[in-house]
N, C-alpha and C positions, 0 to 999 in steps of 0.2 A: 320174126321178132328181132333177130340179131341185127339186121339192116336198119330196122325202125329205131332200135336203141342207139346205134351208131349215128344215124342221121340226127336224132334228137340231141345227143350230147354235143355234136358238132354245131348244130344250128343255134343252140342256146349257149354255146361256148362254156359249158360246164367243165369240160376237160380238154386240155391241150396235149399234143403228143409227148411233150417233155415232162408232163406231170407225173409225180409218184403218188399213187392213191392207196390209202389204207381203207379197207372195207370192213365195216362193222358187221360181223356175221354172228347171228345167234344160233343158227342151225335150222331155223324155220323156213318155210316155203319161200318167202320173199327174199331173204338174204342169200339163200342158196342159189336162187335164180339170178340174183345180182352178181354173185361170184362167177357163175357160168358165163353171163353176158360180157363181163369185163375180161374174163380169160379169153373168150372167143375173139374179142375185139383186139387183143394183143397189147393192152395197156400194161404199164409197169405197176403191179399191185402187190399187196400183202393183206393178210387177214388178221383182224384183231377180234378176239372172243373173250367176253366176260363171263366167268362162272360165279354167279351170285350166291351159290350154295343155299338156295331156297327150296329146292325140290329133291333133296337127297340124291339118290343114285341117278335120277333123271338128269340132273344138272351135270353130273360127271360123265354120263353117257353122251350128252350133247357135245361136250368138249372132245371126247375121244372120237366121235363121229366126224367132227369138222377137221380135226387134225389128220385123220385118215384121208379125207377128200383132198386136203391141201397137199399131202404127201404125193397123192396120185397125180395131181395137177402140177406139182413142182412149184407151188406158191408158198412163200414164206408165211409162217403161222406164229402168232403171238397170243398167249392167253394169260389171264390173271384171275386168281380166286379172291373173292371178297367176303368178309364177314358182314354181310349186308344188314342182317337183323340187328346185330350189335351196334353198327354204325347208325342205323335209324333210331334206335333207343337213345344213344348218346346225344344225337343232334336234335331229337324231338321231331323227326321227320316221318312221313309215311314211307312204307317200303318202296313205293314207286319213286318218290322224290329222292330217297337215299340212293337207289340204284342208278338214277339219272346222274346225280352228282358224282358218284364213284366212277361210272363209265366214262363220262366226258372229261373228268380230270385225268384219268388214265390215258384216254385217247390222245389228249393234248400232250401229255408227257411223252408218250410213246412216239407220236408223230415227230416231235422235236428231236428226240433221241436217235431215231432211225431215219430222219430226214424224209418223211412223207409230207408233202405240202397240202394234200387234200384228204378229207375224211368223207367217205360215201356211206350213207345209210339207205335202207331199202324201203322207205315209205312209198306207198303207192296211192292210187286214186281213192280207194276206200278209206285209207288212213286220213287223207285230207278231208274227205266228206265227214268223217266222224269228228275231226277237229272243228270243222265249221259248225256242226250241230252243237257240240260242246260249248263253243264260244258263244253261240246264240243264247244258250240257257243261262250263261253267266253275265251276258251283256257285253256287246262288242261294237267296234266301229268297222269302217270299210276294210281296214287292213286285216282285222280278225275274220272277216268274211271271205278272205282270199285263200283260206285253208293253210296248208303248210307251204312255206316258200321253197323254191327249188335250190336256192343258195342262201346261206347265212354265214358270212365270212368264208372260212375255208371248208365249211361243211356243205356237201352237195347231196341232193336227193334225185338221182337220175331216173327213178322209176315212177315218177308222179304222172306220167302219161299212160300208165298201164293199170288195168283193174286187177283185182285179186283173181278173178276168173281167167283173165288172159295169162297171168303168171302161172296159174295151175295147169292150164292147157299146155303151155310151153314146157313146163316141167315134165309132164307126162310124155310129150313128144320126144324130149331129149333124154328121158330116163334119169332125171335128176331126183335124187333122194332128199328127204328132209325130215326133220324131227318135229313132232307135235308137242306144243307146250300145254300141259294139262290146265294151267292157270287161265288159259284163254277161254275155257269152258265156263268159268265162274262169272257171275254177275256182281262180284264184290267190287270190281272196279267200274267207274263211270263209263269209261270208253267201251268196255265189254257190254254193258247194258245197252248202250246206243247201238252197238254192232248187232246184238242178238234180237233186239226188240224194236228199236226206232227205224233203223235203215230198212229192214224187211217190209215194214208198213209203207214206207215211202216208195219202195220198189213196186208195191202193189198198185200205187197210183201211177207210176211210170216205170214200166219194165226196163227201159233204157236209162235208168237213173244215173249211172256213172257217166255215160256220154253226155247227158244233159247237164250234169254237174260240171264236167270239163268245159263245156261251152260257157256256162255261167262264170266259172272261175276266170277264164280268159277275158271275158267282158269286164269283170270286176277289176282285174289287174290293169286293164287299159284305163279304166276310170281312176284307179289308184295312181297310175303314172301321171295322169293329168293333174290330180290333186297334189302330187308331190312337186310338180312344177310350180303350182300356185303357192305351196308351202315354202318353197325355196325363195320365191319372190318376197314373201312376207319376212322371212329370215333376213334377207339382204337389206330390206327397207327398215325393219323395226327392231332387230335383235343384234346385240353386240356380244361376242364371245371373248372373254379374257381369261387369263391364267386362273384366277381364283373366283370368277363369278360369271353369270350370264345376266345381261340387262335387257329387258324388254320394254319398249316404250308403250305406255298405256294407250296411246292413240291408235294402236293397231286395231283395237276393238271397234273403232268407228269405221273401219275400212273393210270389214268382213261381215258376212251374214250370220255366221254361227261362231261368235268369239270364244265361247267356252270349249267348243270342239277343237278349234285351232290352237288354243292355249294348251289343251291336253296333248295334242300332237307335238307341241314344242317342249313340254316338260315331263311327259310320262316316263321317259327313260330314267328320270331322277326320283321315281317312286311315287309320284302324285297320281291320284285317281280322278275319274270324271266328276264325281260329286264335289271334290275339292276345287276343281276348276270352275264349276258352277258358282261356288261360294266366292271364289276370288273375283270373278267377273262382277258379281253382285256388289262386292266391297270396293271395287275400283273407284267409284265416285265418292266414297266416304273420306274420312280423315286418314292421312298417312299413318303408318305404324303398325297396321294389322299384320300378323305373322301367320304363316301356314307351314306345317311341318310334314315331311315324309320321314322314312326311316333314316335316310342319309343326308337330306338337304332341308334348307329353310328358304321360303320365299317371303319377302317383305314387300308390302305396298309402300313405295316411297312417294315423293311429290309428283314426279312425272313418269316414273318408271316402276316396273316390277323387277326386283333384284333377287336373283337366285344364287345362293352360296352353299357350300358344303358345311354341314354341321361340324363344329369343332369341339374337341374336348376342352374342359376348363383349363386355363393357363395358370399354373402356380407361380407365385412370386419368385423372382430370381435374385439372389444375393451376389453382388459383384465385389470381389476383394481388390485391394490396391494393386496386387501383383498380376491380376488377370488381364489378358489382352483380348479376350473374346467371350461372349455370353450368348445364349440362345433362349428365346421366349417364343413359343408357338412357331410360326413360320418366319420369324424375324431372327436375324443374327446381328449382334452389335460388336463392332471392333472398337477397342479402347487403346489409345496410344498417346504418347507425348509429342508435341509439335513445337518446332522452333518459332513458328509464326502462324497467325490466324489469317486465313484467306476468306474473304466474304463474297458470297455469290447468291444465286437463286436456288441452289440445290438444298432442299429442306431435309435431305437424308443425312446431312453432315452438320455437326454443331461443334463450336469451339468454346470451351469454358475456362474460367480462371481456376487453375488446379489448386491454388492455395485457399480458395473459398469452399472447396469440396471436401466433405467428410466421409471417409470410407468406413465400413462397406456401404456401397450404393444398393438401392433396391429398385429393381425394374419390375413393373407390374401393370396390370390393366387399370385404367382410371376408374374411379367410382364417383357416385353422386356426392357432392360436398367438396370435392377436390377444387383447389384454386391455385393460381400462380400469377406472377407479374409478367405479362407478355412483353417480349423484347420491345423497348422503345416507350413503355408505359410505366408510370409510377403508381398506378392504381391496380389493386389486385382484381382478378376476374375469375369467375367460376368457369371451370373447364366445360361444363355443359353449355354455358352461354357462348363461350368461344367456338365450340363446335357448331352451334346453331348459326352463328355469324358466318362461319366458313362454309355453311350449307353442306356439311358432311352428312352423307347418307346414313340411314339407320344401321345397315349392316356394317358400314365402316366404323361407326361409333362404337360398336360392340368390340372392336379389335384395336381401338386406340390405346396406347400404352404411355406410361410416364416413367421418368427416371427420377429417383428420389435420393436426397442427401440429408441425413439428420432430420427426417420428417418434412423437409421442404422440397418442392418439386423443382428440379433443375431444368427439365426439358419435357415438353409434350412431344414425345418421340415422333420425328418425321413431320412435325408441324411448326412449333415455335419454341425458342429458347426462353428461359426465364431471365428477365432483365438483371436480377440480382447477381447472376453468375456469369455475366458477359465479360469478354476480354476488354480491358481498358489500357490506356497508355501506362498505367501503374502496374499492370500484370507482369509477374516475373516468370511464371510457369503456366504453360498452356496444355490443356487436355483436349485431344481430338476424338470425337465420337462419330462413328459411321454406322448406320443401320441399313441392312439389305435383307430381303427385297423391300422396296418402298412402293406402295400403290396409292395413287390419289383417286 
């Protein structure tokens, strides 16, 4: 198994000779075998152990056991104790979720602090099989049917080519000790139920279940690779990624066989689910303006596109005093300064106004229905809502349009148009220069 392990990590390029690898070791069979394999291979390693303090003296004995093994192997050992039950209660999480958050946050912190660039976990074939079955019960796509990925960022899972039986046989041959976690015997967790009841029944149908599963996974991964190539082509042709938004041309739906599935692949990382994607595709042909929300993002159906933006907190009105040189509203910053002369160009992020016509303090706020101004060059007032429609401003952009107000009158639709009443004329004695950044059109 030593050579098979080494061949696998080299072939898959999971590990390079220069890597510093932190091993997540619980003390169970899987992680103790992983420790032995990495140690035998001569890689630069350290062990990180989480004591979740959920099993009393058992948890403490696990920590002592691993420390002793690391001392024997001369491998650096790090451990941390967590008040897992208290954390779960405070955050409203299950114990499993709480333990996952705690350990990965600590692994990340420790890796950065001690300069380990990889984190290895001891997931094996059976873990991946259980993940697939669990995903199927919840509803999944092709990616979810591929089990556990071998790499996720700097997290690697080098044992996914081995079954639990193979690991156990190797441990016996090498005299590797391990600790049994009593919680693994309980059916309280969904994964344990699958392990104890579902997988044994599947194995009755096919005694070589793990080998068959590995073949299936490899074929699914090949299919997924081809699907990813097609997804990238769709991104290149129909999706535009910007600093503060993602724009997807509606016409993509006419060029694919399963538009809601493709849309889900494009936006699932922003918290949208498959049912929402079905509803979005259904609504594409209707009137613009329909909104769909995830926990963190908003998707708006615009005229020709779907526009995805981050949900923002409400912007409170900002009062600007005469002595101020800078103010901030949301993601915008405005500079206020006096100017010797006005320069006129096409940059809408800059405005020059007649200082003597301005009444401080100014108010910088989001526009609202009923607002009006006199657009530069016009003698008639115009509702800002109509002005934005004429400018074909998208719905997400409308929600973040701001105005600068003086004495209840709008000086500037910020980043779009100055009010004609406050423009610089030959009779102007004092000029105020306004600059807003960033400015997105």
